[in-house]
C-alpha positions in Angstrom: -29.4 -41.1 101.9 -26.0 -42.9 102.3 -24.2 -43.1 105.6 -20.9 -43.0 103.8 -19.9 -39.5 102.7 -16.3 -39.4 101.3 -14.5 -36.0 101.5 -11.3 -37.2 99.9 -9.2 -40.2 98.8 -5.5 -40.6 99.2 -3.2 -43.3 97.7 0.5 -43.6 98.9 2.9 -46.0 97.3 6.3 -46.6 98.8 9.1 -48.4 97.0 12.1 -49.7 98.9 15.2 -51.1 97.2 17.4 -51.8 100.2 17.9 -51.1 103.9 21.6 -51.0 104.0 22.1 -54.5 102.6 22.3 -55.6 99.0 20.1 -53.8 96.5 17.0 -55.9 95.5 16.4 -56.9 91.9 12.8 -55.8 92.4 11.8 -53.3 95.1 9.3 -54.0 97.9 6.2 -51.9 97.1 3.7 -50.9 99.8 0.5 -49.1 99.0 -1.9 -47.5 101.4 -5.3 -46.4 100.0 -7.3 -44.2 102.4 -10.6 -42.3 102.5 -11.7 -39.5 104.7 -15.4 -40.0 105.6 -17.9 -37.9 107.5 -18.7 -39.6 110.8 -22.5 -39.9 110.8 -22.5 -40.5 114.6 -20.4 -37.6 115.8 -21.2 -36.5 119.3 -23.9 -39.0 120.0 -24.3 -42.6 120.9 -25.7 -44.8 118.2 -26.7 -48.3 119.4 -26.9 -49.9 115.9 -23.7 -49.4 113.8 -24.4 -52.4 111.5 -26.0 -50.4 108.7 -22.9 -48.1 108.6 -20.6 -51.2 108.5 -22.6 -52.7 105.7 -22.4 -49.5 103.6 -18.7 -49.3 104.2 -18.1 -52.6 102.2 -18.4 -50.6 99.0 -15.7 -48.2 100.2 -13.6 -51.2 101.1 -14.0 -52.5 97.6 -13.0 -49.1 96.1 -9.9 -48.8 98.3 -8.9 -52.4 97.6 -9.1 -51.8 93.9 -6.9 -48.7 94.2 -4.2 -50.4 96.2 -4.2 -53.5 94.0 -3.9 -51.5 90.8 -1.0 -49.5 92.3 0.9 -52.7 93.1 0.4 -54.3 89.7 -2.5 -56.7 90.3 -3.8 -59.3 92.7 -0.9 -61.7 92.0 1.6 -59.1 93.3 0.0 -58.7 96.8 1.6 -60.8 99.5 0.8 -58.8 102.7 -2.1 -56.7 104.0 -3.5 -54.7 106.9 -6.2 -52.2 107.7 -6.6 -49.1 109.9 -9.0 -46.4 111.0 -8.4 -43.0 112.6 -11.6 -41.6 114.3 -11.8 -37.9 114.8 -12.0 -36.5 118.3 -15.8 -36.3 118.5 -16.3 -40.0 117.6 -15.7 -43.2 119.5 -13.3 -46.1 118.9 -16.3 -48.3 117.9 -16.9 -46.1 114.9 -13.5 -47.2 113.6 -14.0 -50.8 114.6 -16.7 -51.1 111.9 -13.8 -51.3 109.5 -12.7 -54.7 110.8 -15.5 -56.4 108.9 -16.2 -53.9 106.1 -12.5 -53.3 105.1 -11.4 -56.8 105.8 -14.2 -58.4 103.9 -13.7 -56.2 100.9 -9.9 -56.8 100.8 -10.4 -60.6 101.1 -13.0 -60.5 98.3 -10.7 -58.5 96.0 -7.7 -60.7 96.7 -9.5 -64.1 96.1 -10.4 -65.0 99.7 -6.9 -65.3 101.4 -7.0 -67.2 104.7 -4.9 -65.2 107.2 -6.4 -62.6 109.6 -6.0 -59.0 108.4 -3.9 -57.2 111.0 -5.4 -53.9 112.2 -4.8 -50.7 114.0 -7.3 -48.0 115.1 -7.3 -44.9 117.3 -9.0 -41.7 118.1 -6.9 -38.7 117.1 -6.8 -35.3 115.4 -5.7 -33.9 112.1 -2.4 -35.2 110.7 -2.1 -38.2 113.0 0.3 -40.8 111.7 -0.9 -44.3 112.3 1.3 -47.3 111.7 -0.6 -50.1 110.1 0.5 -53.6 110.8 1.0 -56.0 107.9 0.9 -59.7 107.7 1.1 -62.4 105.0 -2.2 -62.9 103.2 -2.3 -66.7 103.5 -0.5 -67.5 106.7 -0.1 -65.5 109.9 3.1 -67.3 111.0 5.2 -66.0 108.1 7.6 -63.9 110.2 9.2 -62.2 107.2 5.9 -60.5 106.3 5.4 -58.9 109.8 5.8 -55.4 108.5 4.1 -52.0 108.7 2.9 -49.1 106.6 2.1 -45.5 107.5 -1.3 -43.9 107.1 -1.7 -40.2 107.5 -3.9 -37.4 106.0 -2.5 -33.9 106.4 -5.9 -32.3 106.9 -7.8 -35.2 108.5 -9.5 -36.6 110.3 -11.4 -33.5 111.4 -13.4 -33.8 114.7 -16.4 -35.2 112.8 -14.6 -37.5 110.4 -13.0 -41.0 110.2 -10.1 -42.0 108.0 -10.4 -45.6 106.8 -7.4 -47.2 105.1 -6.2 -50.5 103.6 -2.6 -51.4 103.2 -1.0 -54.0 100.9 2.6 -55.0 100.1 4.3 -57.0 97.4 6.5 -58.9 99.9 7.9 -59.1 103.4 10.5 -56.9 105.1 13.5 -56.0 103.0 16.4 -58.3 103.9 14.2 -60.4 106.3 16.5 -63.1 107.7 15.0 -64.2 111.1 13.8 -67.7 110.1 10.3 -69.1 110.8 7.8 -70.2 108.1 9.0 -69.1 104.7 6.4 -67.6 102.3 7.3 -70.3 99.8 6.4 -73.1 102.3 2.9 -71.8 103.1 0.1 -74.3 102.7 -2.6 -71.7 103.5 -5.4 -74.0 104.7 -6.1 -72.5 108.1 -4.7 -68.9 107.8 -1.9 -69.8 110.2 0.6 -72.0 108.3 
């Protein structure tokens, strides 16, 4: 029997044309694909979380595919992040399994980009809004792509659930103008520059 029991999926797509400055020719699009999953370890300590983490790779692949399709394909994705909200009867480590499972799946789907996948996780109740950090997919020092996306489920996570999410964006912040390494100048060899 699988350790991953999905109750529901959610896909949000935000489209931003401007933030008070000139209107963009093409909007910034941000997608958040999330799933509400039954926590198989609710209310008890489980010493070995690795089998759960391994099974979650398939969920990561599913969420990656949904977000990539919503943004128009792999070539469109310039920034990414991941997040988990653990219901109140779980522990933070139950969300931390997503670091490898979600990050691995997203990298696989995007052609093995080099930069670290920014992450957020918390323990919380139904309707929690978690702000997911975003960073450039090839180089962590691309300041313009330090962004964020919101992940929320109106009826989750319940006490015995976990919300796992992946966020992707088609670019950096709208009207970014604070210097630093430009996306066009990324070499992408080490995930930093």
